[in-house]
C-alpha positions in Angstrom: 39.6 -19.8 -59.5 36.1 -19.1 -57.8 37.5 -19.2 -54.3 39.9 -16.7 -55.4 37.5 -14.5 -56.3 36.0 -14.9 -53.4 39.1 -14.5 -51.1 40.4 -11.3 -52.9 36.9 -10.0 -52.3 36.9 -10.0 -48.5 40.2 -9.1 -48.3 39.0 -5.5 -49.7 36.3 -5.6 -48.1 38.0 -5.7 -45.4 40.3 -3.1 -46.5 38.1 -0.7 -47.3 34.7 -1.2 -45.8 35.1 -2.4 -42.5 37.3 0.4 -41.3 34.3 2.8 -40.9 31.9 0.3 -39.7 34.6 -1.0 -36.8 34.9 2.8 -35.8 31.3 3.5 -35.8 30.7 0.8 -33.3 33.5 1.9 -31.4 32.0 5.4 -31.1 28.5 3.9 -30.1 30.2 2.1 -27.0 31.8 5.2 -26.0 28.6 7.2 -26.1 26.8 4.5 -24.3 29.3 4.2 -21.5 29.0 8.3 -21.1 25.5 8.7 -21.3 24.0 5.6 -19.2 20.8 4.4 -20.8 18.0 5.4 -17.4 15.1 3.4 -16.5 11.7 4.8 -17.4 10.3 6.3 -14.5 7.7 4.6 -12.6 4.1 6.0 -13.6 2.0 7.6 -10.7 -0.6 5.1 -9.8 -1.8 6.5 -6.7 -4.7 8.1 -8.3 -5.8 4.9 -10.2 -5.5 3.0 -6.8 -7.0 5.9 -5.1 -10.1 5.1 -7.5 -10.2 1.3 -7.6 -10.4 1.2 -3.5 -13.6 4.2 -4.2 -15.0 1.3 -6.3 -14.3 -1.5 -3.8 -16.0 0.8 -1.3 -19.2 1.2 -3.6 -19.5 -2.3 -4.6 -19.0 -3.3 -0.8 -21.8 -0.9 0.0 -23.8 -2.5 -2.8 -23.4 -5.6 -1.7 -24.6 -4.7 1.9 -27.9 -2.6 0.5 -28.7 -5.5 -1.6 -28.1 -8.3 1.4 -30.9 -5.8 3.7 -33.0 -5.7 0.6 -32.9 -9.5 0.7 -33.8 -10.0 3.9 -36.2 -7.3 4.1 -38.0 -9.1 1.1 -37.6 -12.4 3.2 -39.1 -10.9 6.2 -42.0 -9.6 4.2 -42.6 -12.8 2.9 -43.0 -14.7 6.0 -44.9 -11.7 7.2 -47.5 -12.1 3.6 -47.3 -16.2 4.1 -48.8 -15.8 8.2 -51.0 -13.3 7.3 -52.0 -15.5 4.0 -52.7 -18.3 7.0 -54.2 -16.4 9.2 -56.7 -15.0 6.1 -57.4 -18.3 5.1 -58.3 -19.1 8.4 -60.5 -16.0 9.1 -62.3 -17.0 5.8 -62.8 -20.6 6.9 -64.5 -19.7 10.3 -66.8 -16.9 8.6 -67.3 -19.8 6.3 -68.7 -22.2 9.2 -70.6 -19.3 10.9 -72.3 -18.7 7.8 -73.2 -22.2 7.2 -74.5 -22.4 10.5 -76.5 -19.1 10.5 -77.7 -20.5 6.9 -79.0 -23.6 8.2 -80.1 -21.8 11.5 -82.5 -19.5 9.7 -83.2 -22.4 7.3 -84.8 -24.5 10.2 -86.1 -21.3 11.8 -88.0 -20.7 8.5 -88.9 -24.4 8.5 -90.5 -24.4 11.8 -92.1 -21.4 11.3 -94.3 -22.6 8.1 -94.8 -26.1 9.8 -96.5 -23.9 12.5 -98.8 -22.3 9.7 -99.3 -25.4 8.1 -100.8 -26.8 11.4 -102.7 -23.6 11.5 -106.7 -23.3 11.5 -106.3 -21.5 7.5 -108.5 -18.9 9.0 -106.5 -17.7 11.4 -102.9 -18.1 9.3 -105.3 -16.3 6.4 -105.5 -13.6 9.0 -101.9 -13.4 9.5 -101.3 -13.5 6.0 -103.0 -10.8 5.1 -101.2 -8.5 7.1 -97.7 -9.4 5.5 -95.9 -8.3 2.7 -97.3 -10.3 -0.3 -93.6 -11.5 -1.5 -92.8 -12.6 2.1 -95.7 -14.6 2.6 -95.2 -16.0 -0.8 -92.1 -17.5 0.3 -93.7 -19.2 3.1 -96.8 -20.7 0.8 -94.1 -22.0 -1.9 -92.6 -24.1 1.4 -95.8 -25.4 2.6 -97.6 -28.8 1.4 -100.0 -27.8 -1.6 -103.3 -28.6 0.5 -102.6 -26.0 3.2 -101.4 -23.8 1.1 -104.9 -23.7 -0.6 -106.8 -23.0 1.9 -105.2 -20.6 3.3 -104.8 -18.6 0.1 -109.0 -19.1 0.1 -109.3 -17.7 3.0 -107.3 -14.3 1.9 -108.6 -11.2 0.0 -108.8 -11.7 -3.5 -106.6 -9.1 -4.6 -104.1 -10.4 -1.4 -104.1 -13.8 -3.0 -103.4 -12.6 -6.4 -100.7 -10.7 -5.1 -98.8 -13.6 -3.7 -100.1 -15.9 -6.7 -98.3 -13.6 -9.2 -95.1 -13.5 -7.1 -94.9 -17.1 -6.6 -95.8 -17.4 -10.5 -92.9 -14.9 -11.2 -89.9 -15.8 -8.9 -88.4 -18.5 -11.9 -90.0 -16.0 -15.0 -85.9 -14.7 -15.4 -84.3 -18.2 -14.9 -82.2 -19.8 -17.6 -84.4 -22.4 -19.7 -81.7 -23.9 -21.2 
């Protein structure tokens, strides 16, 4: 019974409802033939392509500029390295010259001190009277105490006192700790 009802219902629908649906479908097919569906027109991509090409040129220019800067930096670094080597060599040469100068100066002063020590104390005292007290004190400090004492004894008391004050105050400002 249910199957019969279903068949009757389907026949009624077919008779009443399918006619307009079939007519509508036929009408759509006719319209599709009359008005063909057009494909969308391609968008104009030339401005976009031109912008991309301009950007590619700018990027290439930047890469070239960066490469040039890197080469310049590498050259500058090489030049700085060469100059640093030159400065270090000049510094070593200067240090050697200073050491030689100090050695020569010290040997000259030592030789002159020995000369003053070997002079007669009265003759040396006459020379020391003519020297500035700070200059004379430098020689007396380097001499052996007996020769220095003999020369100081031959000096005028005021000159001997000035030299003694300079010798005594030489290390007054030196740190004690």
